[in-house]
C-alpha positions in Angstrom: 70.4 139.4 -128.2 73.2 141.0 -128.4 73.6 144.4 -130.3 77.1 144.5 -132.3 78.9 147.3 -131.6 80.7 148.7 -134.2 84.5 148.8 -133.9 85.9 152.7 -133.8 87.9 153.6 -137.0 90.6 155.5 -137.3 89.9 158.5 -139.5 93.8 158.8 -140.7 93.4 155.5 -141.5 90.1 155.8 -143.5 91.8 158.4 -144.9 95.1 156.7 -146.5 92.9 153.7 -147.1 90.6 156.2 -149.0 93.5 157.9 -151.1 95.2 154.9 -152.1 91.6 152.9 -153.5 91.2 156.3 -155.6 94.7 156.2 -157.1 94.5 152.6 -157.7 91.2 153.1 -159.8 88.6 151.4 -157.4 86.0 154.6 -157.9 83.6 152.4 -156.8 85.1 150.8 -153.9 86.4 154.2 -152.8 82.4 155.1 -153.0 81.4 152.8 -150.9 84.0 153.6 -148.1 83.1 157.6 -148.5 78.9 156.6 -147.7 80.1 153.7 -145.2 82.3 156.9 -143.3 79.3 159.6 -143.7 77.1 157.0 -142.0 79.6 156.7 -139.6 80.4 160.3 -138.8 84.0 160.3 -140.3 85.2 162.8 -141.8 87.4 162.1 -144.9 89.8 165.2 -146.2 88.2 167.1 -149.2 90.4 166.0 -151.5 89.8 162.5 -151.0 85.8 162.9 -150.8 86.0 165.1 -154.2 86.9 161.6 -156.5 86.1 160.7 -159.7 83.1 159.0 -160.7 83.8 156.2 -163.4 81.5 158.1 -165.8 83.0 161.4 -165.0 86.6 159.7 -165.6 85.5 158.2 -169.4 84.5 162.4 -170.2 87.8 163.1 -169.0 89.8 160.5 -170.9 87.7 161.2 -174.1 88.3 164.8 -174.2 91.7 165.0 -173.1 92.7 162.1 -175.7 90.8 164.5 -178.5 92.5 167.4 -177.0 95.9 165.2 -177.8 95.5 164.3 -180.7 93.4 167.5 -182.1 96.8 169.3 -180.4 94.9 171.5 -178.8 98.0 172.1 -176.1 96.0 175.0 -173.6 92.7 172.5 -173.8 94.7 169.6 -173.1 96.3 170.4 -169.8 93.5 172.3 -169.0 91.9 168.7 -168.5 95.4 167.6 -167.4 95.3 170.0 -164.5 91.4 168.8 -163.4 92.2 165.7 -163.0 96.0 165.7 -161.7 96.9 169.2 -159.6 95.6 168.3 -156.4 96.6 164.4 -157.1 98.7 162.7 -154.2 100.7 161.4 -156.8 101.5 164.5 -158.9 105.4 164.0 -158.8 105.3 160.7 -160.0 103.4 161.8 -163.2 105.7 164.9 -163.9 108.1 163.3 -166.4 105.5 162.3 -168.7 103.7 166.0 -168.2 107.0 167.0 -169.2 107.3 165.0 -172.0 104.2 166.2 -173.1 105.4 169.7 -173.1 107.8 168.4 -175.3 105.6 166.9 -177.2 103.1 170.1 -177.5 105.8 172.2 -178.6 107.0 170.8 -181.6 103.6 169.7 -183.3 103.8 172.7 -185.6 107.3 171.2 -187.0 105.0 168.0 -187.3 102.1 169.7 -189.7 103.2 169.9 -193.6 103.9 172.6 -194.1 105.9 173.7 -190.7 104.4 176.0 -189.8 107.5 178.0 -187.9 106.0 181.1 -186.5 103.7 178.6 -184.5 106.8 176.8 -183.6 108.6 179.8 -181.6 105.5 181.0 -180.3 105.6 177.6 -178.8 109.1 177.6 -177.7 108.4 180.6 -175.6 106.0 178.6 -173.7 108.4 175.7 -173.4 111.2 178.1 -172.0 109.0 179.0 -169.5 107.9 176.1 -168.2 111.0 174.9 -167.9 112.9 177.9 -167.0 110.1 178.8 -163.9 108.1 176.6 -164.4 107.3 172.9 -163.0 109.2 171.9 -165.6 112.2 173.1 -164.1 111.9 170.5 -161.0 112.9 168.1 -163.5 116.7 169.3 -164.6 117.7 167.0 -161.9 116.7 164.5 -164.0 120.0 163.2 -166.2 117.1 161.4 -168.5 115.1 164.6 -169.3 118.7 167.1 -169.2 119.2 167.1 -173.0 115.7 168.7 -173.7 116.6 171.5 -171.8 118.4 172.8 -174.6 115.5 172.2 -177.1 114.7 175.8 -177.1 117.8 177.3 -178.3 118.5 174.9 -180.9 117.8 176.4 -183.9 117.5 173.7 -186.7 115.5 170.5 -184.6 115.4 168.8 -188.0 119.5 168.2 -187.9 119.9 168.3 -184.3 121.0 164.2 -183.4 119.1 164.1 -180.5 116.0 165.9 -181.4 115.2 165.3 -185.1 113.3 162.2 -184.1 110.8 163.7 -182.2 110.1 165.0 -185.8 109.1 161.6 -186.6 105.8 160.4 -187.9 105.5 157.8 -186.0 105.4 159.5 -182.8 101.4 160.5 -183.7 100.7 157.6 -185.7 98.1 155.7 -183.6 100.6 156.4 -180.5 98.8 158.0 -177.4 102.8 158.9 -176.2 105.5 160.3 -178.6 107.9 158.5 -175.9 108.4 154.6 -176.4 108.8 154.4 -172.4 105.8 157.0 -171.0 103.4 155.5 -173.9 102.6 152.5 -171.3 101.9 154.9 -168.3 99.3 157.3 -170.3 96.5 154.5 -170.0 96.9 154.2 -166.4 97.0 158.0 -166.0 93.6 158.5 -167.4 
């Protein structure tokens, strides 16, 4: 009888595989790999070891969509940051996050009656995000450059670029206000 010797597994390779599985949504497979690595005394780094289980993910999705639909920007981004703040793919979702900031800034103008005071407050937050926050890094993206002018437009309803942001189609049954990013939302959630 020969005893089978387990092969030595490279820690970096195990971490990379686990990271891929987590990013691709293979949470059960990722959990199994983590359990196997623990059994073999292979240490996975903290960010991949603390993965989100599918039941937790469903709760995050529910709360995130509820905050989105109710226009609760602070609650939405708190949950968003819990999900994505340490994600290695953070840069890949930055454009979607940018568009979400624009969406939330314009919500007061889509309400009836419009709340111009709240809109001005939202513009202050948006301006900070665009000038000093993570949005500032996206100023090199030619697709997003026009949105950097939004805080300075006096009448968004008449502006040829921005008036589309106020159309009802943006909120009616759509998870994202922007056609190009709407397909990304479910995969991010």
